[in-house]
N, C-alpha and C positions, 0 to 999 in steps of 0.2 A: 794919719790914715786912711785910704782912700780903698777903692771901689777893688783897685789891682792888686793891693795886700789884701784883700781876700780870697782874691782867687790866688795869691800866691800860698795863703794858709792853707786854703782846701787842695791844692795842689802838693802841699809838701805831707797835707795828709794821706791822702792818696798813695807816694813815694813812699811813706812810712808805712801805713798797710800792706804794700808788694811787696815791698822788702823783708819785710817780718813774714807774711807767706812765703816767697821762694825760700830764706831761709829755712823757715820750719817744716817744711817740705820736702825740702832738700835732707834735710838733717836727720826725718822720719824714714825718707826710702834708704837712705846708707844703712840705720839701726836695723832695717829688715823687721822679723818679727823676733829679735832681740827684745824689744821691748815688752812685749805682751809676755814672751815667755817667763820674762823677770818678774813683770806684773803676780804671775801666776806663783809661783817658786816663791816668794820674798813678802808672803802677807800673814806669814804666823804669827804674827806680833803687832800691835799697834806702833809701836818704836819704831821697828825694821817697815812698815809700811808707809810712815814718814819721811824717813830717807829716802826709801824709793820712790814715794812721789815728787819728792824735793828734786832728787837726782834726775829724775827721767824729764821732768820738766825744766830744770836747767838745759837738759842736752837738746830739748826739741823746740826751747822758747816758744810754747803753748800752754796756760795751764786750761787754754778751750780745747785744744785737740786732747790733752788727756782724759778732760771731763767725759769728752762725749765717744773717747774711744773703751772708756770703764760704764758709758751707760750702753754702748753699744754688748759689751761682753756680759755684763749681768744679764741682758735682754736673751743674750745665745744660752744662757745657762752654764756659762762657762768660770762665770767669779758669784760670789754670795757677796749680798750688800756689805755685810761686816766686813768683808775686805777690803770693801773700797773708801770706805771710810778714813783711814789713814793715811791711804793715798793723795785723797780729798786737800787732808789737811796740810800736804808736804808742798803738793802741785801750787799752793797759796805762796807758802816762803819761795819754791823754787821760782816765781815768775817776778820776784822782785830784784833778781838781777839786770833785767833790762834798765830798769831805773841807774842803778848804782853804771851801769857803762856810757847812760848817756850823761848822767852827772858830772863827767869829765869834760864836756864842754864848758865849764865854767874856769877850768884852771888858766891862770893867768903867768906866765915867767919868761924870762929874757933866755933861757936856758932851751938850748936847741933838744936837748932829749927829754925835757921836762916836756915840751909844747908837741911832740912824738906823740905824745898822751892822749891829747887833743883828738878826737875821734875825724873833726873836720880835717885833720894834719894828715893823721894816718888811715882814712878811709881810701882817698885816692890810690895807695899805692898798695891795698887790697882788692879795689876795684881793678887793678893792673893784673896784679896776680891770678885774679879770679878769672879775668877774660882771657888771659894768657891758657889757662889748664883748661876752659870751655872749647875753647878755638885749637888746640894745639895740642892735645892728648886725645890719643885713641880708646884708653884706657875708662870706664864709665865711671869707676869708682873716683877717680881723678876729675871728672867731669862735674860729678857731683858737691865734691871738695870747692870747686870752682864757684858753682852756683850759688853755696851756702855764702862764700866770699861775697860775689856778685849781690845777693841779697841784704848782706849786712852794711854793704855799702851805700846801698840804694836807701836802708832804711835811716841809715846817719845822714845823706844827703837830705831826707825828707824833714829831716830832726833841724837842721841847718836853715832851710826852708822857712820852716816856721817859725825858730828864735826871729828869723828876719824880718817874717810879715808882722810879728807882733810886736816889734821894738818902738816902731811908732807910738803905742797905745801910751807908753809909760810918761806922755807930754800930754795925754787928752783929760780935761778934768773930767767931762762926762765919763770916760772909763774908772775914773777913780771912784766919782760917785756910784757906779754901778756894784763896784767892788763891795760900798759898804752894808750891799744888802746881804753879802755871802757871809755878814757875821753872825748870823741868825745859825745857828749850825745844822738844826733841822732841815733850814733850806739847804746848805751848803751838802750835806747828805742827798739830799734830793736831786739836784743838780747835778753831782758827781755819777751818781745810779742812774740818771737817765740819758744823760750822755753818754754813758761807757757802755748800758746797754744799747744806744743806736749803732755805733761805728763796731761792738762786739768784739772788744780791744781793751783790755784793762791798761796794758804795756803803753799803747797810743795815748789813752785818756792820761796817763802818768805823764805824756811824753811833752803833749800838751801844758799842762800842767806846770811840767819844767820849764817850758817856751815862755808862759807867763810870768812865771818866776822870775825867769832873768830880767824883765823889766825893772825888777824891783819894788810892785805896786803889790806884791800877794805877801801877806801874812801870814805867822803860821797860825792864827784863829782862824786866816780864812782855808788855807789848805789843808789842816786836820780834817777838817768834816769831806770836806770833798773827796778825799782820800778816802776815807771809811767808806763813803758811797758808790764809788767806782770799785769796789770790792764786791759791794752786793750788783750792780750792774753788769758784772763779767756775769753774775747767775744766767743771763738771758739765754746765751750762746747754749748751756746743759740743759735749759728751759725747755728750748726750742727743740733739741734734740730728744726730749722724753715724750714728745706726741707722738700716738701710736706703739706704742712699746708695753711691755708689760708691769705687772705691779712693783716688781723689787727693781726694774729699770729707772721708773720713777720716781722711785724712792732715793734714788741714786742723787736726782735731782734737787730733791728735796732736800736732804742732806745737804747737800753744794747751798743752798738756799740758805736754811738754818744755822749752817757754820757763821755763815758772813753775817747775818741780820740779828745774831745774838750776838756773837763778836762785836760789833758796830752800836747795839743796842747798852751792853756793857762797859764798853770801853766810852762810849759818852757819859755813861751815867758817872763812869769812874774821874775820868777827865775834869769835867765841868764841875762835879761835886766837888775835888780837890782843888780846883780854880776858884771856886767859893771862899772855901776854906785856906788855902796858904795863895791867893791872888797872883798866878804864875805873870811874869812880867814878860818872857820871851814870846806874849801870845801876840803883842802887836810891832814887833819886831818883823823886816823883813827875812823871806825865807828865800833862800836860793835852789838851785836844783840838787843839790848834796843834801838840803834840807830835807826835801821830797823825796829824795831816794829813802833816807834815813827815818823819816815818818812813815812811808811804804812798808820800810822791814818791820819797825818796831812794831805797827799795828798786827801786821802778820804774824809775827814771830811771840810775841804775845797772847794774841786770842789762841793761835792754836797751843799754847801751854796753858791756857785757863781750860780748853775745850778736849783737849787730848785721854784726860783720865773720864770723862763722861760721854766716850766713844758709843755706850750701852747705850745710853741715855738717847743720845741722836737716832740711833738704831731704832729705838722705841718709840720714838716722836715721830718719824719718816712712816713708821707700820701703823699708828693712829691716825695718820691725816691722808694716806693714801689706804683704801680698801675696796676700792673695785676690784671688780672680777675680771678674771683672765676670759679674754674670749678666744687666745690664742690656741693651735693645734699641740696635741697631746704631746707632742716631743719636740723639744727646743730648735731652734734652726739659725743658721746665720743671720747676722743683722745689716743690715743696707748701711746702719752708722758706722760700720768697722771701714767701711770703703774709704772714709775720712783719714783713714790711719792705714793706707794700703799693708805693711810689713805685718802689723798685727791680723789682717785681714785673710793673707797667707796663710800665716799661723796657725789660725783658728779653723781654716779650708783643711790645713794638711790633719788636725785634729781629727774633725769632720770623715774626711776622707778614710780616717784610720778606724773611727766606727764605722763606718761601711763593710769596709771590710772583713769587721769582726761578725758582720752581720752577715757577711756569706758565707763566712767559715762556718758559724754557728749551722745557717741552710743546710749547709751541705753534711756538717754532722748529723744534723737531725732527718736529713733526707737517706743517708747509708743505716739510721739506726729502724728506720723503717724494715728493711730488707731483712731483718732478724726479730723483730717484733713490731706487727702494725700496728698504730695506734690513729683512729681519727681525731682528738685530742691534736699530736703531732704534725697531721696532716692538715688543720686548720691552723695551726701556729707557722708550718712554711708557708702556708699561703701570706698570711699577714706579711712576716718578714719579706717576702718578695713583693708586695706592696711597696714597703718601706723601702726598698732595697729602689725602685724606680722613683719614689718621691725622693730621694737621695741625688740618682744621677740627674734628674730633670735640674732640681733645685742648683744642686752644686756647679752642674757644668756652664749654666746664666750666669751663676756667681762669678765662676771664674773667668770665665768673658768679661763679664763688668770690672773686675778688677784690673783686667789687660789695659781698658781705658785709663787709669790714673798709673803716675809716674811710680815705676819699679825698678828694685835693680835687678843684676842680670843675673845674680842666684834666685832671686824672688823668681823671677823670668823665668829660670831652669826649673824650679818647683812646682811652677803652674803648668808648665809642660809636660811635667810628671803627672800631678793630679788630673790632669785631662785624659791623658791614656791609660790611668792605671783607674780610675771612675768607672770607665767603660768595661775594662776588664772583670772587674768586680761584680760590676750588673749583670756580667752575659755568665759569672761563676754562679751567681742566684739562679739564673737561669735554667743552668745545667742541672742544681739542687732540686728543682720545680721537676726537671724530666726524670731525676733521680726518682724522687718519690713516685712519679706517674710508673715509671717500671715496679716500683715495691706494690703501689695499687694493685695492678695488674696479678703480680705472682699472689698477693692474697684473693681479690677475687673471683680469681679464678682456680685457687685452690694449689698453685703449683708450688713445686721443691725441688730447689737444684739437690744437686747427687753432693755425697760428704766432699767428697774430693773438689770439687767446683766452689764450695761454700769456704772450703780451707783454701784455697787459690784465692776465690776475692778477699777473705780477711787480710793475706799478704799485701793486698794491694789498698784495700782501703786501709790500712795501716801506714802505707809510702803514701796514700793521697792526704791523709791527716797530717802527716810531717813534714809534705811541701809545703800546705795552707799554713802551716804554723811558723816555718821558717821564709812565706814570703810576707805575712803581716808581720811578723818581726820586723823583718828588713825594712819594710813600707814605715812604718811608725818612726824606726829611730834612725831612716836615712842610711842602714850600715851595710857601707858597701861590701865588706867582706861577707855577713850573714846572705847577704845576695848573692854572691861569685858560689855558694853551694847549693842554689836552688836549680840551677843547670843540669848539671849530673842527675840530681835527683829526678828532674823531667825527662832526661834518659831511661833512667832505669827503670820509669814507670814505663815508657814507650815499649822498653823488652819485654818487662813482665804482662804487658797488656797481649803481645805479640805471640808471647808462649802460652798464655792462657785461649787464645782464639785457636791455636794449635790442639792446644790438649783438646779442647773441645772439641774439631772437627775427629781428632783419634777417639773421642767416645761417643760421639755420633755415627762414626760406620761402626762399632761395636755395641750400637744399640742399647748402652747404656743412657744414654740424652735424647730427647726427645727434638725435633725440628721448633716447634713452640717455644721450649725452655730457652733454643739457639736462637731468637728473634730477641727475647727479653737479654739474653744476656750481652748480646750485642750492642742493643743499644745501651746499657750499664756501663759495658769497656769502653764506649764511644763518647759518652757524657765525660764517662772519669779523665779521658785522655787528653779531651779538650777545656777541662777545669784546670789539669797540669799545665797546659800550653799557656793559658789564661794567667798562670803564677809566674811561667817565665817571662813572660810577656812586661810583668809588673816588676821581677825583678832585673831585667835589665834597663827597665825605666829610670831605676834607683841609682844603677851601675852612673847612667848616662851624667843623672845629675851631681851626682857625688865626682866623678871626674871631667865632665865638660866633654866626655868620649865619643865616639864613635856610635852608627847606629846600631841596631842589631845583628847584620850579616856581617859585618864587619867586627863586631865583639865576639861571636860566637866563633868566629874563626880565629882571633888572638885567644880567647879563651882556652880553648881546645888545644893550642898548640903548646899548652904551658902544662907543667907537670904536676900544681896541685890541681886541676880539674880532670886528670887521670888516675891519681890517687883517689879524689873525692868519686870519682867512678865506680873506682874498683871496691872502696869501700861501703857504698850503698849495694852495688850487686851483691856486696858478701852479707850486707843485713836484710838485704830483701830478698830471698830466693826461696822460690817454691817448693811446697813439701813435692817429695818423692811421688809420680805419676803412680 
């Protein structure tokens, strides 16, 4: 084995890691926010969490990406620590699939169909199909499938390069002498942990071990401790991702490390204790790629079965080990770690924008309450909410811009576009709430009072405003096109109510039943209510555009007004929100 074999080994490792990255990123992109939504929904029990963690890790082929996603979700306050424990255990099982696929390289047969099961034989066909999809398809989803296929083919080519580069080692006596050092289990664990920690991929580390096993120089006694160490080394990614996050997010990384360290310690004691009693003869036998895959799976499954009943104890251990105080602000925000899984980042941005919408609606309700009964405490709360809305808009818009720099599916791109439009409208609704608060404050400070008829008219209008805000927030949070379509008829009804109230005010002014000073306050109120309902319309249109992939606002309004549903909704709203007799 010469220097060029070393170069080939390094190149093979590079191809393997690049192929793994391309494949897992493309899989995450296709999944979009579905992974994150599943994580939150199916964590009611440790067993469900275990199955979910295994399933998602098999889908995205990266336990490191899964753990980083969990750290980000816990740091953002979306998930609790206890919800992540079963998922972490399941991800360790899910990541063993790669080793089984790579073990197919050892198949030997004269049968054509059996030989097609060997990755080096079928991966060129997959690469050809992948590049045809990338270059020939106009649909983004098909191109993503092509990238997954290309990533897999590159991964398998890297594995083949590594196998070819290390094959001369079988004939080197120096290599055989070096391997005898690995007969010490603790040294094997250390080597596996350090090497996996350096390359930050247990799949690649296991692949290299499988390549070495094909030389016939690796025994079960050498491989088993290294495999145990590889599971510890893969925790480095989670450890790095926990830097600069809150206590609970750090505890996710601690749970991951504790699980693998405790599992390794228990397995070492049981396995080598059993060897002292039973004298396992297979430890000196050469292990193949299939044997490596089996040991890897057996270790992870056994560790999971052993520690799953002790999930609460692992949580308590993590809480004891991490007791540092948080220095973060009073309400959690989106974590940059989620950008590593863009689909999850988009999904959480939707949830955060929904909270922003709820805060804007709450401020409008508080401000309109000031009109009937003024309160200084309520005024303080309105101003605090407005500051929070400004923070939401600033940080969420910056976060969304960052997301667009990562690989996103077309659906996620449409969602980001909707969010960027909506958060500006939510912030402006909050501004109009402050303006309504200022009008209420003027009425209170100057001891002004609307006439009974004006108050009754305002009550009808405020009821319609509350309903349009409710429709808008519900349609936005659920991306519900049917609910969003009901917003525009109500917005037109509000415009008509405002015109009629203005007309009635002029009549009262001419009859001497109202003052010009009250007229200025009423005009400001009507203007802010009208503009708040306009922003609701903008948000509803953005929901419809995302759901249908349809036209812009002007074309949509022409289309919707031409339909019978719009007219029916408009008639219903006019009937529901009618002003009392003058």
